[in-house]
C-alpha positions as CSV (number, residue, x, y, z in Angstrom):
1,M,0.0,0.0,0.0
2,Y,1.3,3.5,-1.0
3,L,0.2,6.8,0.5
4,I,-0.1,10.0,-1.6
5,F,0.5,13.3,0.2
6,R,1.8,16.8,-0.3
7,C,4.8,18.7,1.0
8,D,4.6,22.2,2.4
9,C,6.3,23.4,-0.8
10,G,3.3,22.0,-2.9
11,R,5.0,19.0,-4.4
12,V,3.0,15.7,-4.4
13,L,4.9,12.7,-3.0
14,Y,4.2,9.1,-2.3
15,S,5.6,6.7,0.3
16,K,5.1,3.1,1.2
17,Q,2.8,2.6,4.1
18,G,4.8,2.0,7.3
19,V,7.6,4.4,6.5
20,A,8.1,7.0,9.1
21,T,9.7,9.9,7.1
22,R,10.1,11.0,3.5
23,K,12.4,13.7,2.2
24,C,11.1,16.1,-0.4
25,V,13.3,17.5,-3.2
26,C,13.0,20.9,-1.6
27,G,15.0,19.5,1.3
28,K,12.3,19.2,4.0
29,T,12.0,16.0,5.9
30,L,8.3,15.1,6.4
31,K,6.8,12.9,9.0
32,I,4.2,10.8,7.2
33,K,1.9,10.4,10.2
34,E,1.5,14.2,10.4
35,R,0.6,14.6,6.7
36,R,-2.9,14.6,5.2
37,I,-3.2,11.5,3.0
38,F,-5.0,12.3,-0.3
39,K,-5.0,8.8,-1.8
40,K,-4.1,5.2,-1.0
41,V,-3.0,2.9,-3.9
42,N,-1.8,-0.7,-4.0
43,T,1.2,-0.6,-6.4
44,R,4.2,1.7,-7.0
45,E,3.1,2.2,-10.6
46,E,-0.4,3.4,-9.4
47,A,1.3,5.7,-7.0
48,T,3.5,7.2,-9.7
49,L,0.4,7.8,-11.9
50,A,-1.6,9.3,-9.1
51,V,1.3,11.7,-8.3
52,Q,1.6,12.7,-12.0
53,E,-2.2,13.3,-12.2
54,M,-2.3,15.4,-9.0
55,Q,0.7,17.5,-10.2
56,D,-1.0,18.0,-13.5
57,E,-4.2,19.2,-11.8
58,I,-2.3,21.6,-9.6
59,Y,0.3,23.0,-12.0
60,G,-1.1,22.3,-15.4
61,N,0.7,20.4,-18.1
62,T,3.9,18.9,-16.5
63,D,5.0,16.8,-19.5
64,F,8.7,17.1,-20.4
65,K,9.5,18.6,-23.8
66,L,12.5,18.4,-26.0
67,A,14.7,21.5,-26.4
68,C,13.6,21.8,-30.1
69,E,10.0,21.9,-29.0
70,L,10.4,25.0,-26.8
């Protein structure tokens, strides 16, 4: 089981259930028990997709582009 939650910086993260802390790319260490859980999914692949969908809802299109497409 994987838990989907957000950091204070706004980034959506996932962590395996039972893990005590998770470090965000912004550098903040988060205690999982203190976070609001948005979703629970069964596999890592589902967690990755859920994070991508939530990031897309929050920030718009988050797909990577080639330099020639910019």
